[in-house]
C-alpha positions in Angstrom: -141.7 233.7 92.4 -145.1 232.2 93.1 -145.7 228.4 92.8 -147.9 229.2 89.8 -145.0 231.0 87.9 -142.7 228.2 88.9 -145.0 225.8 87.3 -145.5 228.0 84.2 -141.7 228.1 83.8 -141.2 224.3 84.2 -144.2 222.8 82.6 -143.3 223.6 79.0 -139.9 222.1 79.4 -141.4 218.9 81.1 -144.0 218.6 78.3 -141.4 219.0 75.5 -139.1 216.3 77.0 -142.1 213.9 77.3 -142.9 214.5 73.7 -139.3 213.9 72.9 -139.3 210.4 74.5 -138.5 211.1 78.2 -140.0 208.4 80.4 -141.1 210.9 83.1 -144.7 212.1 83.3 -144.7 216.0 83.2 -146.8 215.9 86.3 -144.2 213.9 88.2 -141.3 216.0 86.8 -143.0 219.4 87.9 -144.1 217.9 91.4 -140.6 216.7 91.9 -139.2 220.1 91.1 -141.7 221.8 93.4 -140.7 219.3 96.1 -137.0 219.5 95.7 -136.7 223.3 95.5 -139.7 224.5 97.4 -140.8 226.4 94.3 -137.6 228.4 93.8 -135.3 228.3 90.7 -131.7 228.7 92.0 -129.0 230.1 89.7 -127.5 226.5 89.6 -130.7 225.1 87.8 -130.7 221.9 89.8 -134.5 221.2 90.3 -134.5 217.6 91.0 -132.1 217.2 93.9 -129.5 215.5 91.7 -126.3 215.1 93.7 -122.8 215.0 92.2 -122.1 211.4 93.2 -119.5 209.5 91.3 -120.8 210.5 88.0 -118.8 212.0 85.2 -119.5 215.2 83.3 -121.5 214.7 80.2 -123.2 216.9 77.4 -125.7 218.1 80.0 -123.7 218.4 83.2 -120.3 220.2 82.8 -119.0 219.2 86.1 -119.9 222.2 88.1 -121.5 221.9 91.5 -122.5 223.8 94.7 -122.6 222.6 98.3 -125.3 223.1 100.8 -126.8 221.6 103.8 -129.9 219.3 103.7 -131.5 216.4 105.4 -131.7 212.7 105.0 -133.5 209.8 106.5 -131.3 206.9 107.6 -132.9 203.8 109.1 -136.1 205.8 109.8 -134.4 208.6 111.5 -134.2 212.0 109.9 -130.6 213.6 110.2 -130.4 217.5 109.7 -127.4 219.4 108.6 -126.0 216.8 106.1 -123.5 218.3 103.7 -124.4 217.7 100.1 -122.8 218.5 96.8 -125.4 219.2 94.0 -124.8 219.2 90.3 -125.0 222.8 88.8 -126.5 223.3 85.3 -126.5 226.0 82.7 -130.3 225.7 82.2 -133.3 223.8 83.3 -133.4 221.6 80.3 -130.0 220.4 80.8 -130.9 219.4 84.5 -133.8 217.3 83.3 -132.0 215.8 80.4 -129.1 214.7 82.8 -131.8 213.2 85.1 -133.1 211.1 82.1 -129.7 209.8 81.6 -129.7 208.7 85.2 -133.1 207.0 84.8 -131.7 204.8 82.0 -129.7 202.8 84.8 -131.5 199.4 85.5 -132.2 200.5 88.9 -134.8 202.7 87.6 -136.5 200.3 85.3 -139.8 200.4 87.3 -139.7 204.2 87.0 -139.5 204.0 83.2 -142.1 201.4 82.9 -144.7 203.1 85.3 -148.1 203.5 83.7 -149.5 206.4 85.6 -148.1 209.5 87.5 -149.1 207.9 90.8 -147.3 204.7 90.0 -144.2 206.5 88.8 -144.0 208.6 92.0 -144.1 205.4 94.1 -141.5 203.8 92.0 -139.2 206.9 92.6 -139.6 206.0 96.3 -139.1 202.2 95.9 -136.0 202.5 93.7 -134.4 204.8 96.3 -134.3 208.1 94.5 -134.8 209.8 97.8 -134.4 208.8 101.4 -137.7 210.4 102.6 -140.2 207.6 103.2 -143.0 209.8 102.5 -141.4 210.9 99.0 -144.2 209.3 96.8 -147.0 210.7 99.0 -145.6 214.3 98.9 -145.3 214.0 95.0 -148.8 212.8 94.5 -150.2 215.4 97.0 -148.4 218.1 94.8 -149.8 216.6 91.5 -153.4 216.8 93.0 -153.1 220.1 94.6 -151.9 221.9 91.5 -153.9 219.7 89.0 -150.6 218.8 87.3 -152.0 215.9 85.3 -153.2 218.6 82.7 -149.7 218.8 81.6 -149.5 215.0 80.9 -152.7 215.6 78.6 -150.8 218.2 76.8 -148.3 215.8 75.5 -150.8 214.1 73.2 -152.8 217.2 72.3 -152.6 218.7 68.8 -150.2 221.7 69.1 -149.8 224.9 67.2 -146.8 224.6 64.8 -143.8 226.4 66.6 -142.8 228.0 63.3 -146.2 229.5 62.7 -146.3 230.7 66.4 -142.9 232.4 66.1 -143.7 234.1 62.8 -146.9 235.6 64.4 -144.9 236.6 67.4 -141.9 238.2 65.4 -143.8 239.7 62.6 -146.7 241.4 64.4 -146.6 241.0 68.1 -142.9 242.0 68.8 -143.2 245.2 66.8 -146.5 246.1 68.6 -144.9 245.4 71.9 -141.8 247.7 71.0 -144.2 250.4 70.0 -146.1 250.2 73.2 -142.8 250.3 75.1 -141.7 253.4 73.3 -144.9 255.2 73.8 -144.8 254.2 77.5 -141.3 255.8 77.8 -142.4 258.9 75.9 -145.4 259.3 78.1 -143.2 258.9 81.2 -140.8 261.6 80.0 -143.7 263.9 79.5 -145.1 263.2 83.0 -148.3 261.7 81.6 -148.6 258.8 84.1 -152.1 257.9 83.0 -150.9 257.3 79.3 -147.8 255.6 80.6 -149.9 253.1 82.5 -152.2 252.5 79.6 -149.2 251.7 77.3 -147.6 249.6 80.0 -151.0 247.5 80.2 -151.0 247.1 76.5 -147.4 245.9 76.4 -148.1 243.4 79.2 -151.2 242.1 77.3 -149.2 241.6 74.1 -146.5 239.7 76.2 -149.2 237.6 77.7 -150.5 236.8 74.2 -147.1 235.8 72.9 -146.5 233.5 75.8 -150.0 231.9 75.2 -148.8 231.3 71.6 -145.5 229.8 72.9 -147.5 227.4 75.4 -149.8 226.3 72.7 -146.8 225.4 70.6 -144.9 223.7 73.2 -142.1 226.4 73.7 -140.5 227.7 76.8 -142.3 230.9 78.2 -140.4 234.2 78.2 
């Protein structure tokens, strides 16, 4: 998975949650996910470095966890090989929603009240979300490098209605995609590689168009 693919998977969820009242700027959320995972979506769907801690299971975290080695900074000194227990989630959205519950704590008042992505990144560091003293610098560098603030602007942009988008996808695009796939399979069986390639290209284009409609209506890409 490239970083661009990672961002394409995470951004719609981050934008949707912000529209729904989350205090976290999508740019910050995406940058944090990139920083905490290195741009990989693991099967336990924890993109934010949220540890088990003393928390109790809730509607978003069912109590599952995984253990890995990580590093922490204690009194200015990096310590490698620290055993950590991370929360495991059924999906990405559950991870972010569970994190939003954490941010309701008074400890994170300044994170919630931040007026810009840069301020919010700094407040995550100040409020002790991570032990890395360069945490906010790394977040802001990712925001700049990948132009992530464009996703903050999506929150207030007029969107295509999701119902309309899905009607277009289900009524016209999905049947067209299935037809292209069927023709591709038929061409492959007949040994016509040129036709098979053309039908595959058509199917890929239809899939791209469908995802553009999903993106325009604030839905998760498929």
